[in-house]
Structure formats: C-alpha cells, structure tokens
KETOR-928100 format. One record per residue (C-alpha): residue number from 1; y, x, z. Coordinates in steps of 0.25 Angstrom, whole numbers, plus 5000, padded with zeros to 4 digits. Example, Ala and Ser with C-alpha at 12.3 -4.5 7.8 and 13.67 -1.06 7.14 Angstrom:
BEGIN
{pos=1; yy=4982; xx=5049; zz=5031} .
{pos=2; yy=4996; xx=5055; zz=5029} .
This chain:
BEGIN
{pos=1; yy=5047; xx=4937; zz=4935} .
{pos=2; yy=5062; xx=4937; zz=4939} .
{pos=3; yy=5068; xx=4929; zz=4949} .
{pos=4; yy=5073; xx=4918; zz=4940} .
{pos=5; yy=5060; xx=4917; zz=4933} .
{pos=6; yy=5052; xx=4914; zz=4946} .
{pos=7; yy=5062; xx=4905; zz=4952} .
{pos=8; yy=5062; xx=4897; zz=4939} .
{pos=9; yy=5046; xx=4897; zz=4940} .
{pos=10; yy=5047; xx=4892; zz=4954} .
{pos=11; yy=5057; xx=4881; zz=4951} .
{pos=12; yy=5049; xx=4877; zz=4939} .
{pos=13; yy=5036; xx=4877; zz=4948} .
{pos=14; yy=5043; xx=4866; zz=4957} .
{pos=15; yy=5045; xx=4858; zz=4945} .
{pos=16; yy=5031; xx=4860; zz=4940} .
{pos=17; yy=5025; xx=4856; zz=4954} .
{pos=18; yy=5034; xx=4843; zz=4954} .
{pos=19; yy=5029; xx=4839; zz=4940} .
{pos=20; yy=5015; xx=4842; zz=4943} .
{pos=21; yy=5015; xx=4834; zz=4956} .
{pos=22; yy=5024; xx=4823; zz=4951} .
{pos=23; yy=5016; xx=4821; zz=4938} .
{pos=24; yy=5003; xx=4823; zz=4944} .
{pos=25; yy=5004; xx=4815; zz=4957} .
{pos=26; yy=5014; xx=4804; zz=4954} .
{pos=27; yy=5014; xx=4801; zz=4939} .
{pos=28; yy=5000; xx=4804; zz=4937} .
{pos=29; yy=5002; xx=4812; zz=4924} .
{pos=30; yy=4995; xx=4824; zz=4920} .
{pos=31; yy=4983; xx=4818; zz=4914} .
{pos=32; yy=4985; xx=4814; zz=4899} .
{pos=33; yy=4985; xx=4800; zz=4895} .
{pos=34; yy=4971; xx=4795; zz=4892} .
{pos=35; yy=4966; xx=4799; zz=4878} .
{pos=36; yy=4977; xx=4810; zz=4876} .
{pos=37; yy=4968; xx=4822; zz=4880} .
{pos=38; yy=4955; xx=4816; zz=4882} .
{pos=39; yy=4949; xx=4805; zz=4891} .
{pos=40; yy=4947; xx=4807; zz=4906} .
{pos=41; yy=4932; xx=4810; zz=4905} .
{pos=42; yy=4935; xx=4821; zz=4895} .
{pos=43; yy=4946; xx=4827; zz=4904} .
{pos=44; yy=4935; xx=4828; zz=4915} .
{pos=45; yy=4925; xx=4835; zz=4906} .
{pos=46; yy=4923; xx=4850; zz=4908} .
{pos=47; yy=4920; xx=4860; zz=4897} .
{pos=48; yy=4914; xx=4874; zz=4900} .
{pos=49; yy=4924; xx=4880; zz=4890} .
{pos=50; yy=4936; xx=4875; zz=4898} .
{pos=51; yy=4945; xx=4883; zz=4908} .
{pos=52; yy=4958; xx=4882; zz=4915} .
{pos=53; yy=4969; xx=4891; zz=4909} .
{pos=54; yy=4975; xx=4902; zz=4919} .
{pos=55; yy=4989; xx=4908; zz=4917} .
{pos=56; yy=4983; xx=4921; zz=4922} .
{pos=57; yy=4969; xx=4925; zz=4925} .
{pos=58; yy=4973; xx=4939; zz=4931} .
{pos=59; yy=4984; xx=4941; zz=4941} .
{pos=60; yy=4994; xx=4946; zz=4943} .
{pos=61; yy=4998; xx=4945; zz=4928} .
{pos=62; yy=5006; xx=4958; zz=4929} .
{pos=63; yy=5001; xx=4972; zz=4931} .
{pos=64; yy=5005; xx=4972; zz=4946} .
{pos=65; yy=4994; xx=4967; zz=4955} .
{pos=66; yy=4996; xx=4957; zz=4967} .
{pos=67; yy=5000; xx=4965; zz=4979} .
{pos=68; yy=4993; xx=4960; zz=4992} .
{pos=69; yy=4994; xx=4965; zz=5006} .
{pos=70; yy=4981; xx=4971; zz=5013} .
{pos=71; yy=4973; xx=4960; zz=5019} .
{pos=72; yy=4982; xx=4949; zz=5014} .
{pos=73; yy=4979; xx=4938; zz=5005} .
{pos=74; yy=4983; xx=4939; zz=4990} .
{pos=75; yy=4984; xx=4926; zz=4981} .
{pos=76; yy=4986; xx=4924; zz=4966} .
{pos=77; yy=4986; xx=4911; zz=4958} .
{pos=78; yy=4981; xx=4909; zz=4944} .
{pos=79; yy=4988; xx=4897; zz=4937} .
{pos=80; yy=4980; xx=4888; zz=4927} .
{pos=81; yy=4980; xx=4875; zz=4919} .
{pos=82; yy=4969; xx=4867; zz=4914} .
{pos=83; yy=4973; xx=4865; zz=4899} .
{pos=84; yy=4960; xx=4858; zz=4895} .
{pos=85; yy=4958; xx=4844; zz=4892} .
{pos=86; yy=4948; xx=4842; zz=4904} .
{pos=87; yy=4946; xx=4847; zz=4918} .
{pos=88; yy=4941; xx=4861; zz=4921} .
{pos=89; yy=4932; xx=4864; zz=4933} .
{pos=90; yy=4935; xx=4877; zz=4940} .
{pos=91; yy=4926; xx=4885; zz=4950} .
{pos=92; yy=4925; xx=4899; zz=4956} .
{pos=93; yy=4914; xx=4908; zz=4950} .
{pos=94; yy=4917; xx=4920; zz=4958} .
{pos=95; yy=4928; xx=4929; zz=4964} .
{pos=96; yy=4930; xx=4943; zz=4967} .
{pos=97; yy=4927; xx=4943; zz=4982} .
{pos=98; yy=4927; xx=4934; zz=4994} .
{pos=99; yy=4941; xx=4937; zz=4997} .
{pos=100; yy=4946; xx=4930; zz=4984} .
{pos=101; yy=4949; xx=4915; zz=4986} .
{pos=102; yy=4951; xx=4905; zz=4975} .
{pos=103; yy=4958; xx=4892; zz=4975} .
{pos=104; yy=4963; xx=4883; zz=4963} .
{pos=105; yy=4975; xx=4874; zz=4964} .
{pos=106; yy=4976; xx=4862; zz=4955} .
{pos=107; yy=4989; xx=4855; zz=4951} .
{pos=108; yy=4989; xx=4840; zz=4948} .
{pos=109; yy=4986; xx=4837; zz=4933} .
{pos=110; yy=4999; xx=4838; zz=4925} .
{pos=111; yy=5003; xx=4839; zz=4911} .
{pos=112; yy=4997; xx=4851; zz=4905} .
{pos=113; yy=5010; xx=4858; zz=4902} .
{pos=114; yy=5014; xx=4857; zz=4917} .
{pos=115; yy=5002; xx=4865; zz=4922} .
{pos=116; yy=5003; xx=4875; zz=4910} .
{pos=117; yy=5017; xx=4877; zz=4913} .
{pos=118; yy=5014; xx=4879; zz=4928} .
{pos=119; yy=5003; xx=4889; zz=4925} .
{pos=120; yy=5012; xx=4897; zz=4916} .
{pos=121; yy=5025; xx=4897; zz=4924} .
{pos=122; yy=5021; xx=4895; zz=4938} .
{pos=123; yy=5009; xx=4904; zz=4937} .
{pos=124; yy=5018; xx=4915; zz=4932} .
{pos=125; yy=5028; xx=4912; zz=4943} .
{pos=126; yy=5018; xx=4914; zz=4954} .
{pos=127; yy=5012; xx=4927; zz=4950} .
{pos=128; yy=5025; xx=4936; zz=4952} .
{pos=129; yy=5026; xx=4948; zz=4962} .
{pos=130; yy=5033; xx=4947; zz=4975} .
{pos=131; yy=5046; xx=4942; zz=4971} .
{pos=132; yy=5039; xx=4930; zz=4967} .
{pos=133; yy=5031; xx=4928; zz=4980} .
{pos=134; yy=5040; xx=4917; zz=4985} .
{pos=135; yy=5040; xx=4910; zz=4971} .
{pos=136; yy=5025; xx=4912; zz=4970} .
{pos=137; yy=5022; xx=4906; zz=4984} .
{pos=138; yy=5032; xx=4894; zz=4982} .
{pos=139; yy=5026; xx=4891; zz=4968} .
{pos=140; yy=5011; xx=4890; zz=4973} .
{pos=141; yy=5015; xx=4883; zz=4986} .
{pos=142; yy=5023; xx=4873; zz=4977} .
{pos=143; yy=5011; xx=4871; zz=4968} .
{pos=144; yy=5001; xx=4870; zz=4979} .
{pos=145; yy=5008; xx=4857; zz=4983} .
{pos=146; yy=5004; xx=4850; zz=4971} .
{pos=147; yy=4990; xx=4857; zz=4969} .
{pos=148; yy=4976; xx=4855; zz=4974} .
{pos=149; yy=4969; xx=4867; zz=4980} .
{pos=150; yy=4954; xx=4870; zz=4978} .
{pos=151; yy=4946; xx=4882; zz=4983} .
{pos=152; yy=4938; xx=4889; zz=4973} .
{pos=153; yy=4925; xx=4894; zz=4978} .
{pos=154; yy=4912; xx=4899; zz=4972} .
{pos=155; yy=4901; xx=4888; zz=4971} .
{pos=156; yy=4911; xx=4878; zz=4976} .
{pos=157; yy=4916; xx=4865; zz=4969} .
{pos=158; yy=4924; xx=4868; zz=4957} .
{pos=159; yy=4939; xx=4863; zz=4955} .
{pos=160; yy=4942; xx=4854; zz=4943} .
{pos=161; yy=4955; xx=4857; zz=4936} .
{pos=162; yy=4959; xx=4844; zz=4928} .
{pos=163; yy=4964; xx=4845; zz=4914} .
{pos=164; yy=4979; xx=4849; zz=4913} .
{pos=165; yy=4979; xx=4853; zz=4928} .
{pos=166; yy=4985; xx=4867; zz=4933} .
{pos=167; yy=4984; xx=4875; zz=4945} .
{pos=168; yy=4981; xx=4889; zz=4950} .
{pos=169; yy=4969; xx=4897; zz=4955} .
{pos=170; yy=4973; xx=4905; zz=4968} .
{pos=171; yy=4965; xx=4917; zz=4971} .
{pos=172; yy=4967; xx=4924; zz=4985} .
{pos=173; yy=4962; xx=4937; zz=4990} .
{pos=174; yy=4963; xx=4946; zz=5002} .
{pos=175; yy=4968; xx=4960; zz=5000} .
{pos=176; yy=4957; xx=4966; zz=5009} .
{pos=177; yy=4958; xx=4980; zz=5003} .
{pos=178; yy=4969; xx=4989; zz=4998} .
{pos=179; yy=4972; xx=4992; zz=4984} .
{pos=180; yy=4970; xx=4984; zz=4971} .
{pos=181; yy=4961; xx=4972; zz=4971} .
{pos=182; yy=4956; xx=4963; zz=4960} .
{pos=183; yy=4952; xx=4949; zz=4964} .
{pos=184; yy=4946; xx=4938; zz=4954} .
{pos=185; yy=4940; xx=4924; zz=4954} .
{pos=186; yy=4932; xx=4919; zz=4942} .
{pos=187; yy=4933; xx=4904; zz=4939} .
{pos=188; yy=4923; xx=4896; zz=4931} .
{pos=189; yy=4927; xx=4883; zz=4923} .
{pos=190; yy=4918; xx=4871; zz=4923} .
{pos=191; yy=4905; xx=4878; zz=4923} .
{pos=192; yy=4902; xx=4891; zz=4931} .
{pos=193; yy=4891; xx=4895; zz=4921} .
{pos=194; yy=4897; xx=4892; zz=4907} .
{pos=195; yy=4911; xx=4888; zz=4910} .
{pos=196; yy=4924; xx=4897; zz=4908} .
{pos=197; yy=4927; xx=4907; zz=4918} .
{pos=198; yy=4941; xx=4913; zz=4922} .
{pos=199; yy=4943; xx=4925; zz=4931} .
{pos=200; yy=4956; xx=4926; zz=4939} .
{pos=201; yy=4959; xx=4940; zz=4944} .
{pos=202; yy=4969; xx=4946; zz=4953} .
{pos=203; yy=4974; xx=4960; zz=4954} .
{pos=204; yy=4980; xx=4964; zz=4968} .
{pos=205; yy=4984; xx=4976; zz=4976} .
{pos=206; yy=4982; xx=4976; zz=4991} .
{pos=207; yy=4992; xx=4984; zz=4999} .
{pos=208; yy=4994; xx=4988; zz=5013} .
{pos=209; yy=5006; xx=4980; zz=5019} .
{pos=210; yy=5014; xx=4993; zz=5021} .
{pos=211; yy=5013; xx=5004; zz=5011} .
{pos=212; yy=5016; xx=5019; zz=5011} .
{pos=213; yy=5012; xx=5032; zz=5006} .
{pos=214; yy=5002; xx=5038; zz=5016} .
{pos=215; yy=5007; xx=5052; zz=5014} .
{pos=216; yy=5022; xx=5057; zz=5013} .
{pos=217; yy=5025; xx=5071; zz=5011} .
{pos=218; yy=5038; xx=5075; zz=5017} .
{pos=219; yy=5039; xx=5088; zz=5010} .
{pos=220; yy=5043; xx=5102; zz=5015} .
{pos=221; yy=5053; xx=5101; zz=5026} .
{pos=222; yy=5062; xx=5113; zz=5030} .
{pos=223; yy=5064; xx=5115; zz=5045} .
{pos=224; yy=5079; xx=5117; zz=5043} .
{pos=225; yy=5079; xx=5103; zz=5037} .
{pos=226; yy=5071; xx=5097; zz=5048} .
{pos=227; yy=5082; xx=5102; zz=5058} .
{pos=228; yy=5091; xx=5092; zz=5051} .
{pos=229; yy=5081; xx=5081; zz=5050} .
{pos=230; yy=5073; xx=5079; zz=5037} .
{pos=231; yy=5073; xx=5064; zz=5032} .
{pos=232; yy=5061; xx=5058; zz=5025} .
{pos=233; yy=5055; xx=5044; zz=5023} .
{pos=234; yy=5043; xx=5037; zz=5020} .
{pos=235; yy=5042; xx=5023; zz=5014} .
{pos=236; yy=5033; xx=5011; zz=5017} .
{pos=237; yy=5032; xx=4998; zz=5009} .
{pos=238; yy=5025; xx=4985; zz=5007} .
{pos=239; yy=5020; xx=4979; zz=4994} .
{pos=240; yy=5016; xx=4966; zz=5000} .
{pos=241; yy=5027; xx=4963; zz=5011} .
{pos=242; yy=5042; xx=4961; zz=5008} .
{pos=243; yy=5045; xx=4967; zz=5021} .
{pos=244; yy=5038; xx=4973; zz=5033} .
{pos=245; yy=5041; xx=4981; zz=5045} .
{pos=246; yy=5036; xx=4996; zz=5047} .
{pos=247; yy=5036; xx=5005; zz=5059} .
{pos=248; yy=5034; xx=5020; zz=5058} .
{pos=249; yy=5032; xx=5031; zz=5067} .
{pos=250; yy=5026; xx=5046; zz=5067} .
{pos=251; yy=5012; xx=5048; zz=5071} .
{pos=252; yy=5013; xx=5057; zz=5083} .
{pos=253; yy=5006; xx=5061; zz=5096} .
{pos=254; yy=5020; xx=5061; zz=5102} .
{pos=255; yy=5024; xx=5047; zz=5109} .
{pos=256; yy=5039; xx=5051; zz=5108} .
{pos=257; yy=5044; xx=5049; zz=5093} .
{pos=258; yy=5056; xx=5058; zz=5097} .
{pos=259; yy=5046; xx=5070; zz=5098} .
{pos=260; yy=5042; xx=5069; zz=5083} .
{pos=261; yy=5051; xx=5077; zz=5073} .
{pos=262; yy=5048; xx=5066; zz=5063} .
{pos=263; yy=5057; xx=5054; zz=5066} .
{pos=264; yy=5054; xx=5040; zz=5060} .
{pos=265; yy=5065; xx=5031; zz=5056} .
{pos=266; yy=5066; xx=5016; zz=5055} .
{pos=267; yy=5061; xx=5010; zz=5042} .
{pos=268; yy=5071; xx=5007; zz=5031} .
{pos=269; yy=5069; xx=4996; zz=5021} .
{pos=270; yy=5070; xx=5000; zz=5006} .
{pos=271; yy=5079; xx=4993; zz=4997} .
{pos=272; yy=5075; xx=4985; zz=4985} .
{pos=273; yy=5078; xx=4997; zz=4976} .
{pos=274; yy=5070; xx=5007; zz=4985} .
{pos=275; yy=5058; xx=4997; zz=4985} .
{pos=276; yy=5058; xx=4996; zz=4970} .
{pos=277; yy=5059; xx=5012; zz=4969} .
{pos=278; yy=5047; xx=5013; zz=4979} .
{pos=279; yy=5039; xx=5003; zz=4971} .
{pos=280; yy=5042; xx=5010; zz=4958} .
{pos=281; yy=5038; xx=5024; zz=4964} .
{pos=282; yy=5025; xx=5017; zz=4971} .
{pos=283; yy=5021; xx=5012; zz=4957} .
{pos=284; yy=5024; xx=5025; zz=4949} .
{pos=285; yy=5010; xx=5031; zz=4946} .
{pos=286; yy=5008; xx=5044; zz=4955} .
{pos=287; yy=4999; xx=5049; zz=4966} .
{pos=288; yy=5009; xx=5042; zz=4976} .
{pos=289; yy=5009; xx=5028; zz=4969} .
{pos=290; yy=5007; xx=5016; zz=4978} .
{pos=291; yy=5008; xx=5004; zz=4968} .
{pos=292; yy=5014; xx=4991; zz=4973} .
{pos=293; yy=5026; xx=4983; zz=4975} .
{pos=294; yy=5036; xx=4987; zz=4986} .
{pos=295; yy=5041; xx=4974; zz=4993} .
{pos=296; yy=5047; xx=4981; zz=5005} .
{pos=297; yy=5048; xx=4996; zz=5009} .
{pos=298; yy=5054; xx=5005; zz=5020} .
{pos=299; yy=5057; xx=5019; zz=5022} .
{pos=300; yy=5054; xx=5026; zz=5035} .
{pos=301; yy=5064; xx=5037; zz=5037} .
{pos=302; yy=5058; xx=5050; zz=5043} .
{pos=303; yy=5066; xx=5062; zz=5049} .
{pos=304; yy=5059; xx=5075; zz=5051} .
{pos=305; yy=5066; xx=5084; zz=5061} .
{pos=306; yy=5063; xx=5099; zz=5066} .
{pos=307; yy=5064; xx=5094; zz=5080} .
{pos=308; yy=5060; xx=5080; zz=5085} .
{pos=309; yy=5070; xx=5071; zz=5093} .
{pos=310; yy=5064; xx=5076; zz=5106} .
{pos=311; yy=5070; xx=5090; zz=5103} .
{pos=312; yy=5056; xx=5096; zz=5106} .
{pos=313; yy=5046; xx=5093; zz=5095} .
{pos=314; yy=5048; xx=5101; zz=5082} .
{pos=315; yy=5043; xx=5098; zz=5068} .
{pos=316; yy=5032; xx=5108; zz=5065} .
{pos=317; yy=5034; xx=5118; zz=5054} .
{pos=318; yy=5023; xx=5117; zz=5043} .
{pos=319; yy=5016; xx=5106; zz=5036} .
{pos=320; yy=5015; xx=5092; zz=5044} .
{pos=321; yy=5008; xx=5079; zz=5043} .
{pos=322; yy=5013; xx=5067; zz=5051} .
{pos=323; yy=5009; xx=5052; zz=5051} .
{pos=324; yy=5020; xx=5041; zz=5050} .
{pos=325; yy=5014; xx=5029; zz=5056} .
{pos=326; yy=5017; xx=5015; zz=5051} .
{pos=327; yy=5016; xx=5001; zz=5057} .
{pos=328; yy=5022; xx=4988; zz=5055} .
{pos=329; yy=5024; xx=4976; zz=5065} .
{pos=330; yy=5022; xx=4967; zz=5053} .
{pos=331; yy=5008; xx=4972; zz=5052} .
{pos=332; yy=5002; xx=4973; zz=5066} .
{pos=333; yy=4988; xx=4975; zz=5061} .
{pos=334; yy=4991; xx=4986; zz=5050} .
{pos=335; yy=4985; xx=4999; zz=5053} .
{pos=336; yy=4996; xx=5010; zz=5056} .
{pos=337; yy=5000; xx=5016; zz=5043} .
{pos=338; yy=5002; xx=5031; zz=5042} .
{pos=339; yy=5010; xx=5040; zz=5032} .
{pos=340; yy=5007; xx=5055; zz=5033} .
{pos=341; yy=5020; xx=5063; zz=5032} .
{pos=342; yy=5017; xx=5077; zz=5027} .
{pos=343; yy=5026; xx=5089; zz=5025} .
{pos=344; yy=5030; xx=5103; zz=5028} .
{pos=345; yy=5040; xx=5110; zz=5037} .
{pos=346; yy=5045; xx=5124; zz=5033} .
{pos=347; yy=5056; xx=5133; zz=5038} .
{pos=348; yy=5054; xx=5140; zz=5051} .
{pos=349; yy=5041; xx=5146; zz=5047} .
{pos=350; yy=5035; xx=5146; zz=5033} .
{pos=351; yy=5020; xx=5144; zz=5033} .
{pos=352; yy=5012; xx=5150; zz=5021} .
{pos=353; yy=5017; xx=5149; zz=5007} .
{pos=354; yy=5024; xx=5137; zz=5000} .
{pos=355; yy=5010; xx=5133; zz=4994} .
{pos=356; yy=5003; xx=5132; zz=5008} .
{pos=357; yy=5012; xx=5121; zz=5013} .
{pos=358; yy=5011; xx=5127; zz=5027} .
{pos=359; yy=4996; xx=5124; zz=5028} .
{pos=360; yy=4984; xx=5133; zz=5029} .
{pos=361; yy=4972; xx=5130; zz=5021} .
{pos=362; yy=4958; xx=5135; zz=5026} .
{pos=363; yy=4950; xx=5128; zz=5014} .
{pos=364; yy=4936; xx=5125; zz=5016} .
{pos=365; yy=4927; xx=5135; zz=5025} .
{pos=366; yy=4915; xx=5135; zz=5033} .
{pos=367; yy=4917; xx=5131; zz=5047} .
{pos=368; yy=4907; xx=5142; zz=5053} .
{pos=369; yy=4915; xx=5153; zz=5046} .
{pos=370; yy=4929; xx=5149; zz=5049} .
{pos=371; yy=4942; xx=5152; zz=5041} .
{pos=372; yy=4955; xx=5159; zz=5043} .
{pos=373; yy=4968; xx=5159; zz=5035} .
{pos=374; yy=4981; xx=5166; zz=5036} .
{pos=375; yy=4995; xx=5160; zz=5034} .
{pos=376; yy=5008; xx=5167; zz=5032} .
{pos=377; yy=5021; xx=5162; zz=5040} .
{pos=378; yy=5035; xx=5166; zz=5038} .
{pos=379; yy=5049; xx=5163; zz=5044} .
{pos=380; yy=5063; xx=5168; zz=5042} .
{pos=381; yy=5068; xx=5163; zz=5055} .
{pos=382; yy=5072; xx=5176; zz=5063} .
{pos=383; yy=5065; xx=5178; zz=5076} .
{pos=384; yy=5055; xx=5167; zz=5074} .
{pos=385; yy=5042; xx=5168; zz=5082} .
{pos=386; yy=5028; xx=5161; zz=5079} .
{pos=387; yy=5016; xx=5158; zz=5088} .
{pos=388; yy=5004; xx=5150; zz=5086} .
{pos=389; yy=5003; xx=5137; zz=5094} .
{pos=390; yy=4989; xx=5137; zz=5098} .
{pos=391; yy=4990; xx=5124; zz=5106} .
{pos=392; yy=4993; xx=5116; zz=5093} .
{pos=393; yy=4985; xx=5124; zz=5083} .
{pos=394; yy=4972; xx=5117; zz=5078} .
{pos=395; yy=4960; xx=5121; zz=5088} .
{pos=396; yy=4952; xx=5126; zz=5076} .
{pos=397; yy=4962; xx=5136; zz=5071} .
{pos=398; yy=4966; xx=5150; zz=5077} .
{pos=399; yy=4979; xx=5155; zz=5073} .
{pos=400; yy=4984; xx=5169; zz=5074} .
{pos=401; yy=4999; xx=5173; zz=5070} .
{pos=402; yy=5002; xx=5187; zz=5066} .
{pos=403; yy=5014; xx=5195; zz=5070} .
{pos=404; yy=5026; xx=5192; zz=5061} .
{pos=405; yy=5030; xx=5201; zz=5050} .
{pos=406; yy=5045; xx=5203; zz=5047} .
{pos=407; yy=5049; xx=5202; zz=5032} .
{pos=408; yy=5064; xx=5205; zz=5030} .
{pos=409; yy=5074; xx=5202; zz=5040} .
{pos=410; yy=5070; xx=5188; zz=5045} .
{pos=411; yy=5057; xx=5184; zz=5039} .
{pos=412; yy=5044; xx=5185; zz=5047} .
{pos=413; yy=5029; xx=5183; zz=5042} .
{pos=414; yy=5017; xx=5179; zz=5050} .
{pos=415; yy=5002; xx=5178; zz=5047} .
{pos=416; yy=4995; xx=5167; zz=5054} .
{pos=417; yy=4980; xx=5168; zz=5054} .
{pos=418; yy=4973; xx=5155; zz=5055} .
{pos=419; yy=4958; xx=5155; zz=5059} .
{pos=420; yy=4947; xx=5144; zz=5060} .
{pos=421; yy=4936; xx=5150; zz=5068} .
{pos=422; yy=4921; xx=5148; zz=5064} .
{pos=423; yy=4917; xx=5134; zz=5068} .
{pos=424; yy=4931; xx=5130; zz=5073} .
{pos=425; yy=4933; xx=5120; zz=5062} .
{pos=426; yy=4925; xx=5110; zz=5055} .
{pos=427; yy=4928; xx=5100; zz=5044} .
{pos=428; yy=4941; xx=5098; zz=5037} .
{pos=429; yy=4955; xx=5100; zz=5044} .
{pos=430; yy=4964; xx=5094; zz=5047} .
{pos=431; yy=4958; xx=5080; zz=5049} .
{pos=432; yy=4965; xx=5070; zz=5057} .
{pos=433; yy=4953; xx=5063; zz=5064} .
{pos=434; yy=4949; xx=5076; zz=5072} .
{pos=435; yy=4959; xx=5081; zz=5082} .
{pos=436; yy=4954; xx=5095; zz=5081} .
{pos=437; yy=4958; xx=5095; zz=5066} .
{pos=438; yy=4969; xx=5085; zz=5065} .
{pos=439; yy=4981; xx=5095; zz=5067} .
{pos=440; yy=4975; xx=5107; zz=5059} .
{pos=441; yy=4986; xx=5117; zz=5060} .
{pos=442; yy=4991; xx=5129; zz=5067} .
{pos=443; yy=5004; xx=5128; zz=5075} .
{pos=444; yy=5014; xx=5139; zz=5077} .
{pos=445; yy=5026; xx=5140; zz=5086} .
{pos=446; yy=5039; xx=5146; zz=5080} .
{pos=447; yy=5050; xx=5150; zz=5089} .
{pos=448; yy=5063; xx=5154; zz=5083} .
{pos=449; yy=5075; xx=5159; zz=5091} .
{pos=450; yy=5084; xx=5148; zz=5096} .
{pos=451; yy=5074; xx=5137; zz=5091} .
{pos=452; yy=5063; xx=5129; zz=5099} .
{pos=453; yy=5048; xx=5133; zz=5095} .
{pos=454; yy=5044; xx=5126; zz=5082} .
{pos=455; yy=5029; xx=5122; zz=5079} .
{pos=456; yy=5024; xx=5127; zz=5066} .
{pos=457; yy=5012; xx=5119; zz=5060} .
{pos=458; yy=5002; xx=5126; zz=5050} .
{pos=459; yy=4992; xx=5116; zz=5045} .
{pos=460; yy=4978; xx=5120; zz=5041} .
{pos=461; yy=4968; xx=5113; zz=5033} .
{pos=462; yy=4953; xx=5116; zz=5028} .
{pos=463; yy=4939; xx=5112; zz=5030} .
{pos=464; yy=4929; xx=5119; zz=5038} .
{pos=465; yy=4915; xx=5116; zz=5032} .
{pos=466; yy=4902; xx=5116; zz=5040} .
{pos=467; yy=4895; xx=5126; zz=5030} .
C-alpha cells in the first residue's frame, strides 16, 4: 500500500470512529427499527450454524511473515463483522501455546455497512509492513477509544457479539526462539461441541536485533598491497529496528588496539539505496541468504596493514582467522556478537600449492601412531632467511626446516617437515575450547635484508583418533 493509500485509510478511519461512537452513543442508532429484521428476542437467539465474518483468517495476507525481535512481543489483529440477524457468542477453544494471548475488541453496534466497511478498509490499512507502523498503531489506538476489550481464555466466560457489531481479535505472542514461527487460536461460535469454529493463524519470523553474516572471507591478500593498506568492510543490519548503535573491535589478547594490524573504523550508515540493495541480496536464494527486511544498516570499515600502528606488530603471512566483536549500547543485555574474518596473506613466502591455501592437512590418524607431513616453501626475495619459531608453534607439533635450495638466480625452496609424535595429540584440531589446540599452527620467522623479521603462520588441521 502506497503512502497516499494508507494516509487515506487513516483519515477514513477517523471518520468511521466518529460515526461509530456518535451514532452508537448519542443517537442510539445501529439496531434496526422494530420489525425490520426481526424482533428483539429473535436477535438474542443463537444458532449453531452462525459465525462472525473475518476479513482474513491468516496473517499477514502477503507472503512476507511478520518480523519480530527476539524476546519481543508480536501482535496481529483480525478484523470481523457479525453479518447475522442475531448475536453470536464467541469463545476460545485452544491456542498454539501459553505464549499466545487472545483478546476481542467490540465496537458499538452501528449500521451494518459501517462495520463491514471498517473490516474491509481499516483492516487492510492495519496489516502493512514497517512503512505503515505509525498508521497501524494510530488506527488501533483510535479504534480502542470506542471499543470494549474482552480477554479470551479457555474455559472462561464467552463474549457476545451483537448483530451488526464489528471489531477485531488481537493475538499476541512472544518471540522466544529464533527463526520462523506459526501461532494460532481456534475460536468456537455459540457451542463448543457443535458450533462453527474458526482458526486464526499468524506467520512470523524472529530475528536477533542486530544481524550479520557470521563468517566473512576477506580473500587472498598480497603483502605488497598490505604495505599500502587493504580496505575491506563488513555490514551489520536490523530487520526490527529503524536505528541502532553498534560498536566493533577486534578480539585480541593485546590491550592496545595500536598493536593490531587490523584497524577497525567507525560504523557508517547505509543509504536508502544501499539498504534496498542489501535487502535484495539477502533475499536472493543462495547459501548466504538471510531473508528479512533491512530497516537500518551500517558498514564497518576495516584496514589491514603489513605492520600495526605501533610499528612492531606485523601481519602474519599465511592463512588467518580473526574475530570481530560487536556490542551495542542500545542492547546492554545482548551477548557479544562475533564475525569470523578469514583470509590468506601471500607474497614474501609461498606456502605449498595454490590448492593448499597455505594449510597442512593431516587427515584422520591413530593417536598412538602419530603422523608426519612435508610442505614446500618458496620465495623470490633475495637473501631471505627462514627459521622455526618454536615459542609460538603448537606444543603437539615438531617442525624441522631443511636447508634452502636455489632455483635460478633468486628463487629459493625449502622442505618443512611437520611431525606429530605418537600420543602427542588426541581429538580434532584446531579446537577453540582447548588452549593446547586453539592455535594449531607452525610459526616461522622470515628475515629479509633491510626488513624487520616477519612471522609466517602455517595452519594445520586433522583428527587424532583413539584407535
């Protein structure tokens, strides 16, 4: 519904509320003259084949579900009119779970066409997406001024809906688990055993307040590019908040941010066009798809440098995995979010083949037998010297670096033998929960003429079985 349409609906709503209240409370109209549609006793009769008429029994009426924030309360209203010549008594038979609450709001009796019009047009106006949030809330608040509220509970007193009366049933639910949810409430009319029954259902999707892709691959980085500074970014967004604040920092054992070669910039709000493009990309089917609207979003700039701002800490060569931590002053109880940044630095020393991605894979092997692998290293930097850094190498690994062999005028080749002694490792590695295996890697120090020593990290992975 476009802006003009929902604006017209809200204006029309104000007219409807005035007519309903004025005619019902001041002029006493709404009930037909005696004899026009049956006597008063006839209008008070109930029949088991009668029911109230709902504009929609399933919401939202579009394919897009309601989007609710985790642990927040969702609400939806089902507008109806009693088009029968007599009253209909409504009760709650069952609901999907205890977290689903049901209420019925009755408007004063009015000419049938008013309530029918209200159910059709106001009901539509109040079921839009976020651009209609203000109109939706204003509409229901305005109607509530003229409505009587009744709570619907199982085994409780039923609610009488007079002939020609209109109103709405409101269902409320709590988004207590992430992902898609379907809530429902089944109402019975006049008689719980043999009367008509209507089931109202709601489709919703529960989101975290701040959303992001948990893994971001920064690609293959060349050392020469790192010397100039490589620019990357990650994007965070919300499907439930029109604005939010976010703070980002690298997960590091170092307390000084200047000692980290990855610099984190200040978040920058995306433009409306950029948000629309992000929403389109998020909802395009793929392995990275994260469906939902994008109400607000920020890009977090990252600058990767060969040497940190302290002038001492270099960016290690080889594959890397780092954590970008997210918090928000708007959400003090939110758990810290984490985005894994992965990639590979190549240039000073080449590790293995292009397919190896700078990693050594041991596969699965019996712990009692141990395992060894050999990886090739190469460099075109004249006069470069490599040495194993035992102080940083994983304790279950033993690394032996062979003598360099010259190939051509400048290129040098090394063979690095990695050995896991019998019984030195058990289980899968790397694994974050165990400090012994958290950083499963071999570290080398590369020294080139006129340059400070550079660390080279060679990741390893595998599983040492007990058999």
